[in-house]
N, C-alpha and C positions, 0 to 999 in steps of 0.2 A: 477761725482762727484771729488773736486779737492783732490788731495792726497798730505798729507804732510808726508816728508822723516824724519821730526824731528831732523834734524843736519842742520847747519848751511845755513839755509835758507837767513838769513838777508847779508851773505856774494856774493849770486849769484842772478842774473836776471834770475828767472827761473819758469816755473809754472808747476806742473805734475798734472794729471789728468786719473782718471782710468774709461774709459769706459765699463760698465759690457756687458759682453757677451750674447748670445743668452742661451740658456738650452743647457750645453752640449760644447758651443763653449770656454770658457774660457774669460777669462777679457784682457783689453788691455791698457796696460801702455802708455799713450802720453806724452812727454816733450817737452818745448817749452823754447829754452836758448837764450840769448844776451850776448855773451860774450867779454866785450872792448877790442879794440886793447891793450891797457895800463894795464891789469887786472893785479894785482898782484900773486906772488906766494900762496898765503892763499887762497885767492877767487880760484883760479885754485883747489888746492888740493880740496879745502868744494866742488866744482860742479864734481868733478872725484868720491868723497864720495859717494855723491847724484847719478851720474850714475850708480856708481857699486852698489848699495842697488836697483835700478829702474832694471837692467840687471839682476837681478834673478826673475824677473817675466815670464811668461811662453809668452808672445807677447810685445813687447815693440817699438817703434817709437820715436825717438828723433831728433827733428829739430831745427835749427835754425842760427842764427850767429854768427860762432864761432872764426871769425878773426885768420886764421894763414894761410896767405896767402903764406909761402914759405911751404905748402905740397905738394909732389906729389905722389898724390894718386895710380898712376899708380906705382909706385916703392916702395911704401907705406916707404916713407922717407921727411926728414924735415931739413933746416940749422938751425933753432932755437931752443934752449932750450927747453922754453915753449911748441912749436910744438910738437918738439918729443916726451914731457911728455903726451900731447893730444892722439897722436899715442898710445903710450903706454898705455895707458887706455880705448883705441877704441879695442887694441889686448889683453886686460886683461880680458874683457867683453865679447868678441868674437859678437863684433859690424861690420855689414856691411856698407859701405857707398854706398849708391845707385844714388847719384849724379852725374851726368856724363860730364857736360859742367859748363865752368866758370861764376859765377853768377856776376863779379863784377872785371871789367878791367883786361879781361884775369887770374884771381884767384877765385880759389874756397872757396869761402869763408863762404857759405851758404849750408849748408851740408841736406842729412836727412839720418839717421843713424838707423836700426833696429837689433833685436835678432834672426830674424827669417827670412832664405831666403821665398821668395815669398807673405810676407806680405803686403810689398809696392811695387806699380807698376805705370805706368803709369807718370812717371815724367818728368816733362815738365817745361821749361823756360816760362814765361807769358808776360816778357817785365816788364819794370819798372814802379812804380807806383807813380805817380805825377812827382816831381823833384827828386826823389831819384834816385842813381847812383848804386842799386842792382837790380837784376832781382829778381822778383818774382819766388818762385819755387811751383807748383802744384803737388800735387801726388795723389795717393789713397791710401787706407787703405782697403785693398782686402779682410779680416777677420781675426780673429786667426785661423791658423792651428789646427785643432782638432787632439789631440794627441791618439794613439791607436796602436793595432797592428792589424798587414794583415798576415791571413794567405797566405801562395803561395800555388801556385797546379800545379804540372809540369806532363802532361798528359804523360802517358808510363813510369813514375818513378816505379811504383809498380811491373810492367809487366819487367821492363830493367833485367838483369842478373848481379849481381853486385858481383854472388859469387866468379870471378877469382879473384878479388882482395884482398881476406881474404887472402890468400897466400903469400900475400906481405909482405916484411919485413919494416914494414912504420917506 
């Protein structure tokens, strides 16, 4: 189902959908964006507000052409101010960038971002579509990780003798 984040939708080229999860699995928010290379600061800020609102979800996958060729993802650094602001948005929203190979002329423009490690896998480049000069990015959304607590069991812990530690000055 399409998701309306209720803010600045006319300024950005993005589509957000909510995929209903199975019972107990939670929903997944999927966003698809195109950021033109000459996009202004006002539209960038609108996109960052949308990303911030969507990143509050339990499971988020965001993909698209973000047009930041100067970002070095290994060093989390960029030359241009707009690219540094995008990196700041990614960091502020605890997003992981999972694309590992350049998608256009040695630059990583087409990205897959997520807020949950293990949610996205099998990221592959699949060649270009028609006469396009970008590589297609294919990935799998594995599933929303079920939140919960697990009880750890340590064999022999009950039988261990911890009493000598009681006399230590902690």
